[in-house]
N, C-alpha and C positions, 0 to 999 in steps of 0.2 A: 140108637138117636145120637152115640158117640160116631158112627161116619157121618151122619148128617154133619154135626158141628166140626168134624176134622174137615170137610169137604169145603165148609161155609170159611173155614180159615184159610184154607189153600188159596181160594177163590175171593175171599173178601177182606183178608186181616189189612193187606197195603191200603186197600180203601177205608177203613177204619180209621188207621193209625194215623193217616193223612189229614182225617177232619178231626181227631184227636189233636194231633199237633196244633191246626189250626185254633181250635178252642181252649187248648191251654198252654198254648204260647212257650212249649219245652217238649224235647225230644224225648229225654229218659221219663218226664213223666208220662207223658203220653202212652211210652212203652208198657210202663207198670201197669197204667190204667187198660190198655187195649187185652195183656194178657188176665188181668184181674175180670174186664167183662167176659170173656170167653169161659174162665171158670167157673164164674158164675152160669153161664149158659149150662156147662153140663151139670150144674150142680139145679137148677128150676126147671129148665126143660122138660126133661124126662115127665113130670108131675104137673106141668103147666102147660106143657105142648109147644109148638114153636112159635114164634108172636110171627103177627101177619107181616111186617117189615122187619126180618132180622137185623139188617143192617142196620136201621137205624135205631133198632133197641140196644145194639153193643155199643153204639155210639153213645146213646144217652146211659148207658148203665157205666160204660167206660170214665166218663164225665161225673157222676155221681162218686165213683171208687175214688178218682184224683180227687173230688173235696175233701170227701173222708180222709185220704192219706196226708192232705194237706193240715185240716184239722188238729190231726194228730201229731202232724210237725210244729204245729204252733206255739206246742209245750215250752219250745226250744226256740221258736222266732215266730214271735207274734205279728210281725209284717204277713206271714204265711197265713195269718187267720182273713186277713183282708183280702189278700187274692181269693181264697175260698170263698169270701161273700160275693165277690164279683162273679166269680164262674159260676156261685149259686144262680146269680140274680140274670143271667146270660139265660134270653128267650131261647127257646126249642125249635123257634124257624131257621136257626144255623145249623139243623140236623135233617134237613128237607134232604132229596135225593138227588136235585139239580146240583147244591151244593156239596155234597160228596162226591158229586163227579168231579167239580170244578177243582175238588180238592187234591185229588190225584195230579194234578197239571202243578199246581203251586206246590207239590212236594219236589217233584222233578224239577224247576227252577230253583229251588231255594237251594237243594242237594247240588246242584250245577252251578251255582252263582261265582262270577268269575274274581270275586276277591279270595275265592279258596284255590290252593292250592290246587294242581292238574290230578296230582295221585289222590289228594284229600274228597275231590269232586267224584273222582270215578266208586272209591271205598264206599262212599256214602250212599252214592247212587244202589250201589249192588247192594248193599246194607239193608237200607229204606226203602228204597223202590220196589225192589225184587226180592227180598226177602233171601238171600242168599246168606249162610253163615259166616261169620270173620275165618273160620281155617279155610272155610273155602276160598274164598275171595283171597287169603295169604296163599293157600296153595296154587292158585291160579297165576297169581303174580309174582310168585317165588320170594317171596319173606316171612315171616315168623307171627304167628297170628297175635301176640304179644304188641307187635310194631302197628300190625295193622288195627287192631284196638286202637292202641295210643292214637295215632291217625285218625282215627274215627271220632274219638272223645274229643282231638283238638279243634277236628271241624266243626262240632259241635257246639264248643265252647265259643269259636269265633262268632257262629252266627246268632249267638244270645249275647254275647259282650259287645258285636258292632252294631246290633238292633238289624240285622240283615232280614227285610221284609217277607212275610209267607205270602207270598203274589204271585201273580202273572203279570210280567211287565206291564208297562202302557203300552200301547201302539207305537209310539215313538221311541220305547226303547226295544223293542222287541227285537230288532235284526241281530243289535248285538248280543243278546241276551241268549236268543236263538241258538246263534253261532257256539254259546258256551255247552250249550244243551245236547246239541249235534255232535260235538267232537268230542265229549263224553260216550258218547252211544257210539261211534264208531272206532274209539281208542278201546271200549272193551269190546267190539264186534273183532277189530285185528288182533287183537290178543287172544281169541278163540281161534279164529279162521289160521292165523296161523302164528303160533306162539313163540316169545322168542325166543326162550329155551327150555329144556327138559326135553322128555323121553318121546314125546308125542308131538305129533306137525299142528293137531288141533285141540281145543277144548271146547268140546262140545255144548258146556252148559252153558259159558258164555256168549257163544253164537246165537243159543237158543234165548239167553237173557236178553242180548242186543237187540235181537230182533222183535221180542215181546216189548221191549221199550221203544221202539221204533214204530210198531202199531198202536201203540198208546199213543205215541204223541200225536200220530195221524189221525188218529181217532178224534183227540181233544183239540188238535191244532193245525187243519190241514194246509199249511205252509208248504210251496212248491220245494224249498230245499227239504225240509219233512219227507215229501215224497220222494223225493230223488236219493235221500239214503236208506228209506225203506228198500226202495228198490234194488237198490246197490247191494246192500247185504243179501238181500232174498235172490238176486242172479248168480254170487259167489257161492252162498249158502245149495243151491241148487245143484252143485255138482260137488259137493263135498265130500261125498263118499266116494268119488273117485279120484282126490287128488293123491291117496295115499292105497299101496296094495294090499293084500294078507298078512305081507310082513310089515306093515306101518311105514313101508318106505314110498318116497314120494314119487309120483306120478306127473311128467311135463303135463301141461294143457293138449298140446299136439298130441299126446298120446293115451289120452281119455277115451274112456267106453262112454262116447256121447248118448249112445241108446240108455243107459243108467241114470241119465242127468233128468232132473224133475221137470219135465217141459212144462206140466202144467204151472209151477211156480215159476217157470221163466216167462210164459206167458201173461201172467196176472203182475210179474214184474216189470215188462216192457210196456204194459198198459198205463202203469205209475209213470216209467219216464214218459211217453209221450205226453201224457197229462201235464206233468212240469214243465216240459219244454214249449209244450202251448201257453203258457201261462205268460213265458216271457220273461218272468222273476226267478228265473234258476242261477244255479251256481256252480259251483267245484263238485258236489256230490251228486248233483243230475247229471253232470257233463261225467263224472266217472261211470253213472250206473249207464250211461248211451253208450260207452266205451263195453262196459261190461255186455250189455246185450247184442252190439256188434258182434262179439266171441259167443256169446250161447247162440245164437240164432241161426249161426253157419252151421249146416249139416256136416261138415269134415273141415277138418283145420284148413284142407288147402282150399277152401270154400270162403276164409277168411278174408273179408274186404278192408286189406290194411291201409288201403287210399283213404277210407271214410274213418280209419283210426286215427291215422296221423293228423288228417282234418280237427277231428277230435280234441286231439292232444295240442293242437296249436290253440285253439279256444279256452282249454283248461290254464293253458301258459299264461293267457291275457287277462284270467280272472284269479287265479292262485297259483302264481309260479313258484317254483321250489324247484333241487334238484332232482326231486324222487321224480316228480313228474319229468323232467328233462330226461333223467335216466331211462325212466318208461318210454316217452318218444321217440330216444334213441333206439332203443330195440324196436319199433315199430318200423321206425325209418328201414330197419335193415332188414326185415320183411319185406318190405314195400321197393325199396332202391337197390339191395343187396349188402353181403357182410360188412364191406368196404366202408360203405355211407354210414354203415352203424357204428361201426369201430372208431372211425373219426370224432362221431361225437362224442361218446362214452369217453376216449382220450383227452378230448379236450375238458369234459366234465372234473375227470380223473387230476387233471393239472389244476385245476381250480383250488383242490384240497377239502372241499366242502365232503366229497364221499369218500376220503381217503378209509374211514374208519367202518366203512357200510359194505358188509360182507355181498350184498347182492349187486353193488356196481363192480367188483371186482369178479363175480361169478359170469355176470353179462360179460365182460370185457375176455373172462376166457373163453366162453362158447364162442363169439366172434371169431376169436384168434384160432382156436379149435376147428371152425369152418371154414378160415382161409390158407389151413393149413400151415400155421406159425406155432409148432408145435414147442419151443422151447418158452415164448409167450403166453403161452394157452397154459403150460403147467406150472409158470410161475403165478399166474393171476388164479388158477385153482388153488394153489397152496396159500396165496394171502385169504384169499376168502374162507377157506379151511379154517385158518388160523383165528379169524375173527365169528366166526359163524358159533351158535351156542346152541341150536336146535339139532338133537340126535339125529332125526332123517335127512335135513339138509347136510349136515356133515358126513353120513353113510353117502349118500348122492355123489357129494364131491369128492369123497372118496374114491367112488367109482369111476367116476371122470378121470381122476388124474392115475388110475390102476390102469384104466384104458390107452390111455397115452404113453407110460411106461411101459408095458406090455409091448 
């Protein structure tokens, strides 16, 4: 029975929590109530049997546990007794399966509310939606558990004090609010796929959680950009095992063993890209996914259609212009038109100053100078990239490049 309940916790606890937050209006009270409900299941189900609808049983039990908790606290705060009465009078119709399914989406949108800081949205989403521990999140984002815990507490307090509604936005507000949700999922994935700093190039748990969030969002809200983001993450994840070698060192895209890529995942993701593009309501995530699909579908690096990739970057610049997008386009132009053409674009970008502290801009310049035989310039650019890089596998790669030039 314990195994049954443990499995139920893994698969259903976030749904139960999401509904309890809606019913109780308080994150902390809902979390206490959820854990008490599972504790009650461990006590009662071995003798009474598993109920026909375990999820609804857990929600209902958690709700009554919270009411009991509020009644106990009402000895010190009489207003809590009124809240408990209101909760007791609330109808059980709020615990239908379809309502519980909607609550998962409500929880995502609440955790990703744009009035919260980006750091708070990420931390709260990973904690409440994904059930990662405070220690796991802190380790992934290179901060202390106490700092991370304070960030989560402040976010919950702001939700309560600012009366941030626990709801899916109205259709008129959905585009702006959806952007915030997609941004959080994308940031989580990026930190997992290419860690900002540390000993490892990737953090697989964050990649897994971001894709799980993306699938959940598509399941509950199949908007074109949600499809595009899920496709983008799946396309990158399909080759994640080939990004590093057995020693944890980086392997460039053109050198990766494409036979080891997950081709079934690439096919499924490419179908999502096509579906999003056909909607004619796509945006930057879908365009990035389309670029990733061109790379993933090329049998060899030499077969990559750089003309199509440059064209897709041109479209991406029209919808979401940024210096990083321009840098990526410059690298694609170098592959299409030659290193000199790409170097001119990279130099123009660096002259503007926006990418001066971005190590990948200097790494790109270094590589183009190396290809053109401009060894002193390449050496200086690699050193600048190395000075800025925080991830150890990237640092080792840059050091190797420098050693090759110095040798």
